[in-house]
N, C-alpha and C positions, 0 to 999 in steps of 0.2 A: 681137223682141221676144217677139212674137206667138207665133212659132214653138218660141221657146223655152221659154214657160211652156206649153204643149201635149207638150214632150218631158218633160219634168222629172213634170209631172202622172201623165204615161203612165207612167214610171219607178217613179214611188213606188206607182202600183195593181199594177204587176203583180210590184211587191215584196213586197207585200201579199198576195197573192193566191198568192205563195211560201212565205208563211210561213205566213198559214190551212192551208195543205195538208200541207206538216210538221207543224204540231199537232196536226190527224187523223191523222196516220198515227198518229203515236208515240202518241195517246191510243188507237187502236185495235189495237196492239199489245198495250199492256200490259192489254187484259183479258184475263181467264182463257177459255183455250179448254179444251173440254169434254175427257175424255181419250178415248183411242180405246176402243171398246165401251161407253162410258159409258151406253148403250143399253139394256147387258143388266140382266135382272132379279137382283135382291140374291140374296144364298145363303139358302137355307133355315134357320133359325135352329136351333140343335143344341135336341136335346131335352135337358131335364132329365137330369141325371147325366151328361154331357158324351158319348155313343155312342148311337147308334142299333140296337148289338148287344144281343142279350138270348142267355144261355145258351140249348140245347136244353130243351127242359121234354118230360113228359112227355106233355098234351096232343099235343104235334110228333108223335107215335108210335101215336096210338090207346090210349094208357092212360092211368091215372087219376093213379098214383103209383109212385117208383122209389125203390131204395135208392141211384141217384147212374146216370149217363148209362151208358147200355148198352156207348158206343163206346169206353166208358173199363175197361169190364170184359173186359182183353184178356187177362189171367192165368187160367192152368189152375190150377185149388188139386187135391187128390188126399190121402186118405187111407184107411189100410188101414181093415181090417174091425174089427179088435183097437183099433184108435184112436177110432174114432166108432162102432161099432155099438152100439146101445142110448142113446146119448146124445142127447139133445135139444139143437140146436145151432140160438140165437138172433140174429137180427140186425135190431138194433133200426131203424125208421122211425118219422119222425114228421109225420103230416099237417096239412095247415093249414087242410084245411076239408072238410067231409063228405061221404061219398062213399058211395055202396052198394058194397060188395068181393063180388066172387065168382068174382075167378082169381088163382091166384099164381104168375108167369110165372116162369120155374125155367131158368137157360142151360144145358143141357145139353152139356157139350163132348168127352164121348169116352163111348164104351159096352165095358162086358166082354160077349159075347157069351158066355162060358161063366159069366158069374153067378148067382147064385143067391140071389134078393131076395125077401123077404118083410116085409112088418109094418113098409112104410114109408112117412112121412106128409111130410105140408106143414100147417101151421095157423098162427094166430093167436093170440096172446095181448096180452090190453092189460096197462095200466102198472101194476094190482096184479094181476098174474099169473094170470089167470083166461082160458082159452079160452075164444075167441068164435066160432071154425068151423074146422073139417078140410078134410082131402079124403079121398075114399075111401083105399085103398091102393095108390100110385101104382109101385110096383113095376117092372109093364108096361110103363109110360110111360119108364121108367129103361132099356130094354132096346132102345128103339127109335130112330130119329130122334135124330140129336146136331144138335140146334137151341135157339132160345129157343121154349119151349112154355106155352100156359096149362094149368094144371092147376084146375079149376073144384074151390072149394068144396063140399061136401055141401049146404051151405044159404046161402045171401048173406047176408050182412047188413047195417047202416048203422054207417059208423065214424065218430063223431064225432071234429073237430078232436083231436088229441093222440098219443100215443105210444104204438107197438103194437112188438109179438116176433114176427118170423115167424119158425116153428119149423121145422125138420127134424130127423126120425127115419130111421136109416138102419137095414137088419138083412139082415145073412145074408151070404153069402161074393161078395170079389169080388177081382178084382187092383190094389192099389195105384194104379198108374198108365194102368188101362185105361177104369175107371169114375169120370169128373171132371166137376167143375162150373165155368162161367165165375165169374171172382169180381173183384174192384178190385185183388187183389195186395197189399193192406192186412191183416198179420197182426196182430203186436204194434203197432205204431204205432196201429192205427184205434181205440184206444183210450185216446190221449193226452188228459190231463185228466180223464177220464171214472173212477167208483168204481161198484160196485155200490150199488144195484138199477139202475145208467142206463147198464152198460156198453153199447156199441154192437156188439159181438158178442160172443160169447161162450158157455157151453155150460151145462147143470141137469144131474144127477140121470143115471144110470148104469142098465143092465139095462130099459131100457124097450122094450116091444113095443106100446105106441100112446102117444099123446101124452093125459097126464094132465088132468084137469079144473083142476088149478092148481098151478101152481110157485111157490117161493119164491125170487123175483129176486134177493135177500139172498144167494144164495147162488151167484149168477155167477161162474164160475171162466173161468180162461183158459188153465188149462193144455195142454189141449189143441191151444189156438189159437197158442200159442207155438212148438208144433212144427212151425208154415208149414199148418193148417186155414184158408187166408184167407179172407177175407170173402164169400159167395158174392152175387153180383148177382141181385134181384128185380124183378118188376116189377108191379103190380097194374092188375087192369080187372075 
């Protein structure tokens, strides 16, 4: 009798131990396990706007402003002397902050070594049509080095935020497809949604040998623009 009691007690204890072990294993297996790599740092937050990329800015190329990214100015525009000689060609630019305007950068694409140029100028008109500054005659610079080049204003000026028009005046004789300028490729479409005096690309006046002190922007014309005189690229420094 004593022996039987000992055997039953011992068996019950063993069964209870096994049950406790089984319960412990089940509880351990049901616990969530850390995912692989869970110790890695959380990803950096996405900046406002959904992207860390911003397009090129003039300051990236040591400029103060431009009419567009020069990387997009892959087109070459040409016109005959009869087509644009003596006309003031205007390209609008909008400044978002005040700058000291010292140079106009022009993309000279091709040269005519036999050209006879004179009375060629670059200048800046404000939104009221008043000439704010101009270069000296740039004819010599149009005969050398087909690159983007800065052409200095005779007198730098402080340009407040607002709308300005870069003016180009060409005079002389040259081969139409030899003297060429870098441009956006946009001609007719550049003025989509606009009317004078706010055209982005236009011409005014004829028969000019210097940039006049004022121009009437209400007289902006697209007649020459629509024949393929594509919008020139300009930079400011």
